[in-house]
C-alpha positions as CSV (number, residue, x, y, z in Angstrom):
1,X,76.4,105.4,-31.9
2,X,76.0,109.3,-31.4
3,X,79.3,109.0,-29.3
4,X,81.1,107.7,-32.2
5,X,83.3,109.8,-34.1
6,X,85.2,109.0,-37.2
7,X,89.2,109.5,-37.5
8,X,91.4,109.3,-40.4
9,X,95.2,109.7,-40.8
10,X,97.9,109.4,-43.7
11,X,101.4,108.4,-43.7
12,X,103.9,108.0,-46.7
13,X,104.6,104.4,-47.7
14,X,108.4,103.4,-48.4
15,X,109.7,104.6,-51.8
16,X,110.8,101.7,-54.1
17,X,107.9,99.5,-53.2
18,X,105.3,98.6,-55.7
19,X,102.6,100.1,-53.2
20,X,104.4,103.4,-53.4
21,X,103.9,103.4,-57.3
22,X,100.4,103.2,-56.9
23,X,99.4,105.1,-53.7
24,X,102.2,106.9,-52.2
25,X,100.4,107.1,-48.9
26,X,98.5,104.8,-46.3
27,X,95.4,105.8,-45.0
28,X,93.6,104.4,-41.9
29,X,90.0,105.4,-41.1
30,X,88.5,104.4,-37.6
31,X,85.0,104.5,-36.1
32,X,85.7,105.3,-32.4
33,X,83.6,105.4,-29.3
34,X,84.5,108.6,-27.6
35,X,83.3,107.7,-24.1
36,X,85.8,104.5,-24.0
37,X,88.2,105.1,-26.8
38,X,87.2,101.6,-28.2
39,X,87.8,101.0,-32.1
40,X,84.5,99.7,-33.3
41,X,85.3,99.7,-37.0
42,X,88.3,100.4,-39.2
43,X,89.6,100.2,-42.7
44,X,92.9,100.6,-44.5
45,X,91.2,101.2,-48.1
46,X,94.5,100.9,-49.9
47,X,95.1,97.4,-49.0
48,X,93.2,94.1,-50.4
49,X,90.3,93.2,-48.4
50,X,92.4,90.4,-46.7
51,X,95.0,92.8,-45.4
52,X,92.4,95.4,-44.3
53,X,90.4,92.9,-42.6
54,X,93.5,91.5,-40.6
55,X,94.4,94.9,-39.6
56,X,90.8,95.5,-38.5
57,X,90.9,92.3,-36.4
58,X,94.1,93.0,-34.9
59,X,92.6,96.6,-33.6
60,X,88.9,96.1,-33.5
61,X,87.8,96.1,-29.6
62,X,90.9,97.9,-28.6
63,X,91.0,101.4,-27.1
64,X,92.8,104.6,-28.1
65,X,93.3,105.2,-24.4
66,X,96.0,102.6,-24.5
67,X,97.9,103.1,-28.1
68,X,100.9,101.1,-26.9
69,X,98.7,97.8,-26.8
70,X,97.6,98.6,-30.7
71,X,101.1,99.5,-31.8
72,X,102.6,96.2,-30.3
73,X,99.8,94.3,-31.9
74,X,100.8,95.9,-35.2
75,X,104.6,95.4,-34.7
76,X,104.1,91.8,-33.9
77,X,101.6,90.6,-36.2
78,X,101.8,92.7,-39.3
79,X,104.9,92.1,-41.6
80,X,104.3,94.1,-44.7
81,X,106.7,96.8,-46.4
82,X,104.3,99.3,-45.2
83,X,104.3,98.6,-41.6
84,X,106.0,101.7,-40.3
85,X,103.7,103.8,-42.3
86,X,100.8,102.1,-40.8
87,X,102.2,102.7,-37.4
88,X,102.6,106.3,-38.2
89,X,99.2,106.6,-39.3
90,X,98.1,104.9,-36.1
91,X,99.9,107.2,-33.9
92,X,98.5,110.3,-35.8
93,X,94.8,108.8,-35.2
94,X,95.7,108.4,-31.5
95,X,97.0,111.9,-31.2
96,X,93.8,113.2,-32.9
97,X,91.9,111.4,-30.5
98,X,93.6,112.7,-27.6
99,X,92.9,116.2,-28.7
100,X,89.1,115.5,-29.4
101,X,88.9,113.7,-26.0
102,X,90.4,116.7,-24.5
103,X,87.8,119.2,-26.0
104,X,85.0,116.9,-25.0
105,X,86.2,116.8,-21.3
106,X,86.6,120.6,-21.2
107,X,83.1,121.2,-22.7
108,X,81.6,118.9,-20.1
109,X,83.4,121.0,-17.2
C-alpha cells in the first residue's frame, strides 16, 4: 500500500439546513492507489455511519482517472441536501489527485 495516498477536501453545505448549523462544511477523506487512481477506502465523517457507508459503496473501486463516472453515481444515487457540497468536494479531490499524479509522472521521467 505504499502507492496509496490520502486525499481530503471540504465544501460548504447549504445554509438553512440542520447540518449547516452543526458542521457548516462537508469533508471527504479518501485512500487512493496512485498507480491506478482506484479509491480503496473513503469516509465522510460528518455523516451518520449509514450515509458514509452508502457513499463509500458508491465510490469504492472507482478510479479518480474517470471522475465523471463518480460524479454521475453520486448524482443518481445520493438524495441529500448536501449533495452539491459532496460533489464539489469530490471534484476538489479529483483536482488534487491530478496534480499529484502529474508530479509522480514528472519525477519518474
